[in-house]
N, C-alpha and C positions, 0 to 999 in steps of 0.2 A: 280768273278764279280757279279754273281747273288746274293750272300749273301750280298755284299756291297750295291747293288741297293735296296734290301729289307729293309736294315737298314736305308738307306736314306729315305725311304718312311715312316717308322714307327716313326722316331725321331721327326717330327714335331708334331705328335699326342701326343707323350710322353711329349714333351715340352709344349704343350697347356694344358694338364692335370695338369702338375706341376705348371704352371703360372696362371691357372684359376681353383683353387680347388673348388670342389662342395661338399656340405655336405648334406647327407640325414638325416632328423629328423623324428622320429616316436614315437608316445606314445599313451597310453590310458589315457582317461579323465573321471572325474566325472562331470556331468552337473547339474545346478540348475537354478531356476528363482528367482528373487527377488520380494518381495511384491505380492505373489500369493494370490488371494481372498480366504477367509476362507471357502467358500462353494465348493471349488475345492479339491478333495482328490488326493494326490500325493503318488506314490510309489517311493520315491526318491532314495532308495538303488539301483534301477535298471536303473537309469539315466546315462547309460554309453556312452562313445563317443570314437572317434579316430581322431588324428591329424597327418598329415604327410606333409612334405615340402622338397623341394630341394633348397638350399640357397648357396650364394657365398659370402665370406668375401672380401670386396673391399679395405682392407688394412691388413697388416700382423704385425701391431704394437700391443701395449697393448690395445688400444682403436680401434675397428673396426666397420665399417658400413657394415650391412649384409642385403641382399635383395634376394628374390627368388619368388617361386610360390608354392602354397600348397592347401590342401584340408582338410576339417574338417567335421565330422559327429557328430550330437547330437541327442540323444534319450531322450524323456521325457514321463515318464509313469504316466498317470492320469486317472480319471474316466470320462473324456470328450469324448464322442463319436463324437460329431459335434462341431467344433470350430467356432461357429457363435456368432456374437455380435449384440445386439439390437441397436436401434436408439441412445440410450444414451451412446453407446460404452461399455455396460456391457456384460460380457460373459453370453450367454443364458443358464439358468439353465435347459431348457428343453432338451438340449443336454447332460446332465450328466446322467450317468447310475450307478446302485448300483455296488459296487466292486464285490459282489457275482455273478453277472450276466456274468462275463467274465474271462478268464484265463490270457489274456495278452491284454493290450491296450496302444498304444503309438503314439506319434507324432514324426517323424524322419525328420531331416533337414540336407541337405548337401550343403556346401558352397565351392566355389572356391576362393582362397584368394591370396594376395600379402603380405607376411610377410616382414616387415621392422624393423630392430633392431639396437641399439647401444650396443655393447658388450665390457666389460671390463675384461681383464685378467691380473692381477697384475704381474704374472711371465712371461708374453710374450705370442706371438701367438703360438698355438699348443704345449704348454708345459705340457699338461696333468694335469693341476692344477685347482685351484679355479677359477670361473668366475661368473659374474653377467651380466644381459642383461635386457633391457627395450625396448619396441617397440610399434608399431602401425600396425594394420592388417586390411585393407579394404577387403571386401569380398562380393560376390553375391550368393544368395541362388539359386541353380540350380535344387533343388528337395526338395519338401515338401510333405509328405504323412502320413496318419494315417493307423494303422494296428490294427484291433480289432479281437481277437480270442476268440470264444465261443465254446460251445458244438455243435453248429450247423454248425460251419465252420469258415472261415476267410473272413473278409471284409476289403477292402482298399479304401481310397479316396485319389486322387493325385492332387497336384498342385492347391489347393484352393486359391482364390484371395485376402485373407486378410493377407497374409504374407508380412512383410516388406523385400523386396528383397535385398536391400543393408544393409550391416552391417559394422560398423566401430568399432574396438575394441582395447583396450589397453592391452598389454601383459607384462609379467615379467618372467624371468627365473633366477634361482640361482643353481649352480651345481659345480661338480667336475669331471674332466676327460670327459668321454662320457655321463654321466648322469646328468639330472637336473630336479628340481621341476619346474613345469610350471603353470602359472595362466593367464586367459584371462577374461576380463570384457568387455561386449559390451556396446557401447555408445548409442545404439538404442534398442528399444524393439522388440521382435519377430514378433508382429502383428502391422499392421498399423492403427488399429481402435483407437478411443479415449477411455476415461473411464478406466475400469479395464485393457484393453489390454496394456495401457502404463506402467503397472506395470510388465508385463512379460518380464523383462530384463535378458538375460541369462549371466551366468558366468561359467567357467570351472577351474578345478584344475587337475593336472596329473603328470605323470612321463614320461620324454622324453629321448629317447636314440638318440645320434648324432654320425655320423661316424667320424667327425673331433672333436678332443679333443680341 
């Protein structure tokens, strides 16, 4: 009797998992800005990032609507010590430092996001085959900070007020099985100032692993 009771308690949970599948997506990204002013020096090869989300497919056919909750982290390595903009909206050159004066210098941005996607799998849902997906991802910047490392130590500046907190991005994935190539292009710039700041529009490319095929 005890075994039968235990089974009756577990079976609704098993049924819920089966009928409401969740997919964990995680991947590394490379980040870049469009139209960066010429007087800013970038170390683009170090612009790494990370994306992770938990999503649910709301259909099990070839075409699926997918929604969930996620987080993304973006690092940009430059010679800007202070991200200040003048009255004309131009990046203040007084905040730039020689690349020889530091070991590491970056601005790091963390976003909480709601990924929305339309996914197409020609061979059907969860067939471990080819798929393509396009989507929209609104997000909010919950943390923005700089980190400057020199021979004298490490200095950080957190949550400065010229960050554009809301971000709306277009996304695209193409893949096979559990792996996909991923691309994101923001529809808004990183900074909320005018002038050069409007050119700091981020995009990412990367490789994503998903637990659902």
